[in-house]
Wavefront OBJ file of the C-alpha trace (Angstrom):
o trace
v 18.050 -66.806 -135.447
v 15.312 -64.137 -135.325
v 15.963 -60.542 -134.198
v 13.385 -57.998 -132.979
v 13.006 -54.832 -135.070
v 9.754 -53.431 -133.618
v 7.725 -53.793 -130.395
v 4.212 -52.607 -129.610
v 1.410 -53.235 -127.125
v -1.020 -52.907 -130.066
v -1.228 -55.878 -132.431
v -2.385 -53.768 -135.381
v 0.761 -51.615 -135.214
v 2.926 -54.726 -135.306
v 0.868 -56.067 -138.223
v 1.300 -52.775 -140.081
v 5.080 -52.993 -139.740
v 5.022 -56.670 -140.749
v 2.993 -55.875 -143.879
v 5.287 -52.982 -144.774
v 8.366 -55.201 -144.447
v 6.776 -58.024 -146.451
v 5.930 -55.531 -149.193
v 9.597 -54.540 -149.306
v 10.660 -58.179 -149.785
v 11.708 -59.042 -146.213
v 10.563 -62.055 -144.171
v 9.059 -60.699 -140.912
v 7.028 -62.552 -138.298
v 4.843 -61.207 -135.458
v 5.374 -62.889 -132.074
v 2.972 -62.834 -129.082
v 0.168 -61.778 -131.395
v -2.520 -63.944 -129.786
v -1.853 -62.819 -126.224
v -1.508 -59.116 -127.049
v -5.054 -58.803 -128.329
v -6.794 -59.626 -125.057
v -7.089 -58.310 -121.543
v -3.331 -58.524 -120.978
v -2.914 -55.295 -122.955
v -5.135 -53.408 -120.509
v -3.142 -54.811 -117.612
v 0.144 -53.720 -119.204
v 0.919 -57.282 -120.261
v 2.279 -58.756 -123.442
v 4.030 -56.914 -126.256
v 3.792 -57.880 -129.907
v 7.182 -58.072 -131.570
v 8.098 -57.983 -135.233
v 11.110 -60.211 -135.812
v 13.215 -60.853 -138.906
v 15.985 -63.335 -139.727
v 19.375 -62.157 -138.454
v 20.709 -62.009 -142.023
v 18.104 -59.315 -142.891
v 18.509 -57.284 -139.667
v 20.730 -54.464 -140.932
v 18.822 -54.059 -144.193
v 15.491 -53.952 -142.309
v 16.784 -51.343 -139.843
v 18.033 -49.223 -142.729
v 14.687 -49.608 -144.513
v 12.677 -48.632 -141.412
v 14.946 -45.652 -140.741
v 14.455 -44.357 -144.282
v 10.714 -45.128 -144.245
v 8.227 -42.271 -144.031
v 5.869 -44.310 -141.829
v 5.852 -43.139 -138.201
v 6.087 -46.280 -136.088
v 5.657 -45.028 -132.539
v 2.945 -42.368 -133.025
v 4.327 -40.359 -130.107
v 4.299 -37.185 -132.183
v 3.154 -36.250 -135.667
v 5.921 -36.600 -138.209
v 5.228 -33.233 -139.818
v 5.810 -34.870 -143.200
v 2.878 -34.624 -145.587
v 3.093 -37.393 -148.201
v 2.938 -36.413 -151.848
v -0.635 -36.557 -153.095
v -2.201 -36.124 -149.627
v -5.596 -34.435 -149.935
v -7.835 -32.614 -147.447
v -11.003 -34.762 -147.105
v -13.240 -31.682 -146.639
v -12.114 -29.390 -149.472
v -10.392 -31.985 -151.682
v -7.322 -29.754 -152.073
v -3.644 -30.546 -151.554
v -2.799 -30.990 -147.860
v -0.452 -28.507 -146.182
v -0.669 -29.886 -142.623
v -2.028 -32.762 -140.585
v -4.253 -32.597 -137.502
v -2.104 -33.015 -134.424
v -4.707 -35.189 -132.666
v -6.057 -37.529 -135.332
v -3.761 -37.071 -138.337
v -6.440 -35.892 -140.787
v -4.891 -33.919 -143.637
v -5.702 -30.190 -143.758
v -5.541 -27.775 -146.707
v -4.948 -24.017 -146.755
v -8.748 -23.390 -146.826
v -9.357 -25.196 -143.525
v -10.502 -22.621 -140.974
v -9.059 -24.633 -138.096
v -5.457 -24.348 -139.255
v -3.454 -22.915 -136.397
v -0.833 -23.848 -133.858
v -1.171 -26.728 -133.370
v -3.135 -27.602 -136.516
v -6.414 -29.348 -135.695
v -9.230 -30.604 -137.914
v -12.788 -29.311 -137.417
v -13.822 -32.455 -135.525
v -10.929 -32.168 -133.061
v -11.563 -28.439 -132.520
v -15.185 -29.233 -131.624
v -14.223 -32.146 -129.367
v -13.575 -31.061 -125.771
v -10.422 -32.249 -124.028
v -12.135 -32.990 -120.734
v -14.483 -35.895 -120.177
v -18.162 -35.263 -120.859
v -20.487 -34.885 -117.894
v -22.800 -37.846 -117.438
v -26.471 -37.296 -118.301
v -28.902 -37.055 -115.373
v -30.610 -40.353 -116.169
v -27.275 -42.181 -115.904
v -26.610 -40.659 -112.474
v -30.136 -41.500 -111.285
v -29.863 -45.082 -112.547
v -26.554 -45.492 -110.699
v -28.130 -44.151 -107.497
v -31.064 -46.557 -107.825
v -28.725 -49.533 -108.294
v -26.646 -48.426 -105.304
v -29.818 -48.189 -103.214
v -30.987 -51.637 -104.305
v -27.649 -53.395 -103.882
v -26.609 -51.684 -100.658
v -29.843 -50.452 -99.085
v -31.949 -53.611 -99.309
v -29.378 -55.919 -97.667
v -28.866 -53.355 -94.886
v -32.613 -53.112 -94.415
v -32.759 -56.911 -94.212
v -30.064 -56.927 -91.507
v -31.941 -54.277 -89.498
v -35.244 -56.160 -89.725
v -33.511 -59.368 -88.651
v -31.929 -57.632 -85.646
v -35.296 -56.134 -84.622
v -37.011 -59.518 -84.860
v -34.254 -61.122 -82.793
v -34.522 -58.340 -80.190
v -38.316 -58.843 -79.914
v -37.939 -62.549 -79.675
v -35.435 -62.227 -76.839
v -37.701 -59.994 -74.727
l 1 2 3 4 5 6 7 8 9 10 11 12 13 14 15 16 17 18 19 20 21 22 23 24 25 26 27 28 29 30 31 32 33 34 35 36 37 38 39 40 41 42 43 44 45 46 47 48 49 50 51 52 53 54 55 56 57 58 59 60 61 62 63 64 65 66 67 68 69 70 71 72 73 74 75 76 77 78 79 80 81 82 83 84 85 86 87 88 89 90 91 92 93 94 95 96 97 98 99 100 101 102 103 104 105 106 107 108 109 110 111 112 113 114 115 116 117 118 119 120 121 122 123 124 125 126 127 128 129 130 131 132 133 134 135 136 137 138 139 140 141 142 143 144 145 146 147 148 149 150 151 152 153 154 155 156 157 158 159 160 161 162 163 164 165
């Protein structure tokens, strides 16, 4: 009998856990993989599940608990793996960006609380304003799709009123 050890709405997360378990000598399988990659995810649909044989369940749970891989990505782990390097300065990492996880070294000017990489510091939190041409194109489409049929109805009503008099 198979037992679930990990669930995710993102197929790649489930595949990552499956690959990690296979590398450790376990026999995992991903269920609902085909459905979870489509539109059902956007609608809050199907979860992907990593399952293992019941005989391996306790060993797998122990392995995942002791693993340094963060499975749920709800918060940064705060653990910097040995050998992690800042991609900008190529020095040993002392922190990780809270938004994207990029490793940061002591030379990074964006180190702070919370630590953020240069890209995330430059990226605004709020949505970008739409360019003027996008707004004007949307207005034109609205005019064509709503205005022309209404104009056609008005012309038809005028012709019917003339015809009746």
